[in-house]
N, C-alpha and C positions, 0 to 999 in steps of 0.2 A: 504493499499500499504506499509506504513512504517513497519508494522509487517512482511509482506511478504519479504520486502527487507532485514530486519535484519536476518530473518531465512535463506535466501539465502547466505548472507555474512558469517553467522555462519557455515553453511554446508561447504562453501569453505575453511574456516579456519580449521575446524576439520577433514575434509576428509583426508588430508595427514597423520595426526597423527594417526587416527584410522587405516588407511591402513598399516602404518608402524608397529604399534603394532601387527596387525593381522599377518603380515608377520613374525614377530619374535616369538610371543607366540603361534600361532595356524595357520597352513597353511590354514585351512578351517574355515569359520565362524561357531562358535559353535551354535548349535540349541538345544533349550529346556534345557539350562544349562549344555550342554555337557562338557565344560571345568571344571566346578565345580564337575561334576560327575566323570570325569577322575581323578581329584586331590583327591577326596574322595576315590576312588577305590585304588589309589596308597597308601594312608594312611592305608587303610584296609589290604593291602598286607604286609606292614611293621609290623602291629600288629599281623597278623597271623604267620609271620615268627619268631617274637621275643617271643611271649607269651609262647610257650612251653618250653623256656629256662629260664624262670623266676619262682623261687620257693619262697614259703612262709616259713620263719624260725620261730619255736617256741623254746624259751629258758626258762629254769628254773634253778635258781641257786642263787648266792649271789652277792649283789651289795652294794655300799657304801650307808650308811644311810643318808637321807636328814638332813642337819645341823650338822652332826657329822662325821668328817673326820676320815678315817681309822677304821670305824665300819661297819661290814658287816651284812646285813639283807637278808632274803630270798625274792627273787623277781622273777617275770615272765614277759615275754615280747614277742613281735612278730616283725619280720622285714622281709627283702627280701634277696634274694641271686641270683647270676647269674651263670648259668651252662657254664663253659669254656671248659669242656672236656666230651666226651661221656661216660667215665668210671667213672663218679660220682664226679668229682672235681668241687667244687662250691666256688666262691669268694664272700665274704660279707665284712662288716665293722668289725674291731677288737672290737669296743665298743658293737657290738651285741653279740658276743660269749665269750668275755673275762669273766672269773669267772663263766661261765655257768656250772652247774652240769650236765644238760642234754640238748642236742641239737636235735630237730627233724626237718626234712625237709618235707614239703608237696609239692609233685610233682603235677603239674597241670594235670587235666584229659585231655586226648587227644581227640579232636573232631572226631566224627565218626557217622556212621548211627545209628539212634535210631529207633528201631522197634515200638516204641509208637508214632512216628511222630516227627516233628521238635519241638525243645524246646529251649527257650532262656536261660534256667538255666542249666548250666553244672553240672554233678555229681561231688562230691568231689574226689580229686585225692588220691594218695597213700602216706602215711606217712612213712618215714624211719629215723632211728636213725643215727646221724652223729657223726664223730670224728674230732677233730681239727688236721690239718696237721701242721699248723704253724700260728703264729700271729706276726704282726709288728705294734706296737703301734705308732711308729713315723709317719707312713703314714695312720694309722687307717684302715689297711687292714688285713684280715684273710682268710686262705684257709681251707675249710673243705671238708670232703669226705663222701659219702654215698655208701653202697654196691649196686651198680647198674651199668648196662651196656646199651649201645644203647640209651643214652640220646641225646637230640637235643642240641648241643652246639652253642654258638655264637662266632663270630669272633671279635677280638680286632682290631679296626681301628687305624689310625695314628692321635693322638690328636694334633700333631704339625701342621697338615694341616687344623685345624679348622679355620673358619672365623667368625668374628662377624656378627650377623644377620642370620646365617645358621639355618635352620629348624631342630629341635631335638624333640625326644619323650622320656619321663620318664616313665619307667615301675616299678611296685612294688606293695606293699600292704599297702597303706596309711591308718592309723588308723585301721589296721587289715583287710581291705577290699582287699582280694586277687584279682589278675588278673585285675589290674587297669592300664590304660595308660593315660597320659596327654601330651599336646603338647606346645611347646614354641620355642624360639630362643636362640642362643648363645648370651648372654649379654656381656661376656668378655671371652677371650680365655685363659688368664693366670692371675687370680686375687689372689694377695697376701693379706691376711687379716692384716698382719703387714709388715712393709717395709723390715725386715730382715728374714722373714719366708722362710724356705727352701722349702716348698711345695706351688706351685701355683695351684689354682683350676680352673676348667671350671665353669664359672657362667652361669646360665640359668634362664629364667622367667617361664619355664615349672613348673606348680604347684608341689611342693614336700612337703610332710607332714611326721610327725612321722610314721614310718612303711615302708617308701620308702628306708630307709638306706639299702645299699647292692644291690639295684636294678640297672639295667643298664640305662644309658643315651645313646640313639642310634641316629645315623643320618638317613637321608632319605633312605639310602640303607640297613638299618637294622644292621649296624656294631656298636659295642660298642665304644663310644668315651669317656666315663666317667662312674664312679661308684658313684651313688647318696650317699651323706654322711651327709650333714647338710643344715640348712637354717639359715638365719638371720631374726628374727621376733620380733615384739613387742606384738603381739596378741597371740602368741603360735601356730598359724596356718601359712599357706603359704601366703606370701606377695609378691611373685614374685622375691625373692632373694635367689635362691638355688645354691648349690655347689656340684660339682662332682669331684672325683679324676681322673685326666686325664688318658686315657687308656694306654698311654706309661709308665706311672708310675706303673699302675696295672700290665702290662706285666712284667716289671723288677722285681717287688716285688714277684709276684706269681711264677715266674721262680725259684727264690731263695728259697721260702718257700717250693716248691714242691721238689726241689733237696736236700735241707739241713735242712728244718724245721725252719730256721731263716734267717735273712738278715745280711750279713757281710758288714759293712760299714768301709771305710778307713778314717783315721784322720791323721793329722800331729802335733796336739797338739797346735792349735792356736784358739783364738776366733776372729772373723772378723766382721766388720760392713760395710754396703754399703756407699760409698762416694757419697754425694750429693752436690748440688751447694753451700749451706751454709758452709759445711765443706771444700770444695775445696777453697772457697774464703778465709776463715779464715786461712787455712794452706798454702795458696799460691801454691796450686797444679796446674799443667799445664792442668788438665782436671777434669771434675766433674763426674767421674765414676771410677770403680774399687772397691776394698775392702781394708780397712785399718785394720791392725793388732792391736786389742785393748788389747789382753792379750796373754800370752804364758805360756804353761806348762813348768816350769824350767827343768823338766826331760824328756820332749818330744822330738821327732825327729827335730821339727822346731828349737827349741832352740839350739840343738847340731849342726844343720846346719848353724847357725849364723843369723837366722831370728830375727828381733828386733821389739819391740813395736813401732808403728808409720810407719812401712813399708807399702807401698801401692802396693798390688798385682794387676797387670794390665793384666797378661796373665798366662795361665797354659798350658804347652805343646804346646805353639805356638798359642793357642786359646785365644781370648780376654775374660777377665773376667770383666763384667760390674757390677755385684752385687753379694750378698751373695748366691743367688740361683745358679747362674752359677758356682760359686766357689765350692759349695757343689756337684753339679752334676758331675763336673770334677773329684772330689775325689772319688765319688761313683764308677766310672768306673775303678778305680785302685785297683787291688787285693793286699792283704796284702803281703808285701815284695818287692813291686815294688817301683819306685821312680817317683816323679812328678817334672818337670822342671818349676820353677816359674820365671816370669819376674817381678821385683819389682822396685818401685821408692823409693829411700832413699836420702833425701835432694835433690830432683829433679834430681838425677843421677840414671841411669838404672843399676840394678844389676841382675845377673842371678844366681839362687841358685837351687840346686837339693836336694829334701828332701825325705827321706824314708817314705813310707806309712805304718802305722800300723793299726791293727784292733781297732775299738772303744771299750773301756772297757764297761762292763755291767752297765747300769744305774740303780742304786738302786730304783729310782722312778718307774721303769717299773716292779718291782718284784711282784706287785699285780697281774700281768697277769699270774704268775706261780703258784698262790695259788689256790688250790681246797680244800674246807672245809673237804671233806671226806678223804683227804690225809694229809692235813696240820694242822688240828685242834688238839690242846691239851686241852681237855675239863676241866681238873683239874685246869689249869691256865687261861682258857678263851682266849687263844691266837691262832693265826695262824702263824706258823713259817716255815722257810726253812733252810736247812743245809748251814752252812758257809764253802764252799770249797775254794781251793786255788784261783780259779778265782774270786769268790765273795769277798774274803778277799782283793784281789788286787783292786777291784772296790770300796770297802768301804774305803780303804786307812787309814793307821795309827792305825789298830787294835792292842791292847796290846796282844791279843791272836788270832792267825789266825785259829780259829775253834770255834764251838759252834752252837747256833741256833739263827738266825735273827728273831726278832719279826716284821712281816710285817703288821699285823692288829689284832684287838681284835674282838672277837665275840660280838653280840649284847647283850649277857647275862653277859658280864663282868661288875662287879660292886664291889667297886668303881674304875673306870678306871684310873683316874689321880694319885692315890696313889700307883699304881703297875707298870704297863709296859707302854711303849710308842713305837710307830713304830720307828724302827731304833735301839732299844735296842738289845744287843747280850747277850744271856744267856750262862754263862760258868759253873755254878754249881748249884746243888740243895742240901741243907743240907750237904755240903761238898763233895757231889758226883760229880765228874767232868762230864761235859756234852760237848761232841764233835759232836753230831749229833742229828737229830730229833728222831731217834729211841732210842738213849741214854736218851734223855729227857723224853720220854714216859715211859721208864723203871724206871727212877728215881722217877717219880710221880705216878707210877702204884698203889702202896699200900696206897696212901693218901686218906683219907675220909673226908667228911664234918666235919669242926671243928678242923682238924689237923693243928698244926702250921707248917709253912714252911719258909725257908730263901733261897732266890734265889740270886746268885751272878750274876750281869749284868755289861755290859760295856755300858756306855752312854757318848757320846761326848768325848771319849778318856780317861774317867776316870772310874775306877771300883767302884762299890757300892753294898750294900746289900739291898734287898727288903724283908721285913718280913710281913706276913699276915696269916690269917687262911683260909683254904680251904672252899669254900662255893658253 
């Protein structure tokens, strides 16, 4: 009797909850696992829709040698890419294709009737050579193109609408295994790896491994909400902490790369940091948000407009600025030559300042992405160099001579490296022959043979010096 009574009471308690769940989740009681089958079928539809737009990328070229900075060695690798345009435009990560000598794209084989009967193994797709349209190392994005038409392209979704816990799928070629899909949820919608990082990532626990780079992270509708780019791991494999570049960032960067081949970013000549509770308390600020001006380019537009170190920017063009990322995003929207209206706090008094926006100078640290060994190698000197033009001379600042050849890296054959050149050296002359370009440098060393002595005039750290050695 006691057991029957408990069962009856339990049934009365659970019946309303079960009925309510059934009314919301499924109008009819599922039979024989119908709900699970329906969910599985929806996952299959997403995979079928997305898979034709995910490609495998094979690269061969030169990369930095392990343990030796600025030394290039021949390397090969594989990664993933996402078709965003039916005419052959594919987005991937910059670290996948930068310094690649050759890029090949493997298009997936389209499913179709097989006269031999059904098969679980698809035939290999078609390989096409690809060319780089543009690279943006700041966001780790690259746009490449293959000679093809009629490709199946994916749609970029709105990453600002993502919700924590939302279901997502990661596509790509982990560890070289093409046509792979994994599932997880959005762990965080805007994860900054460092407090003042300009880029916030979509974090997911969908398994991501080496080779997934450049593949899409899609939502339950099959729209791209991110581009898989990296993981945090202690073991070297997936530990459920993966990161994707938000789709809205991908859209902004790809549009510029396709139109101009590079990304134009506006700056005003300041270095800022996010204001947190500790800083606000120590400086007696009225709020624990905004960005504080930590440094100013004395010749930049901010200095000329009257911005001072210690100013706290709280708004730009009327929109609140809570952190460094929001400040940077606002500047990105301004074309060169426009002005940005800043609301700043100075000694707890509000000041309004209008500052011209100028284009960010070329960062010398990104010049490695411009180097192609077949174009930039000077074998007699074992260096890879690029021309110092007027724009690069401005970026390098303070050059004694605004021309020459900038040493970007040394080839792996260079020896002994420390006694000759260093990255950042600018070559101005060889055996008293003036050098103003890479072509001029090649002509100056063309007649040199193994054992010939040579004296190269370089500029290093603002000082001129001679480097003497024998060709080997």
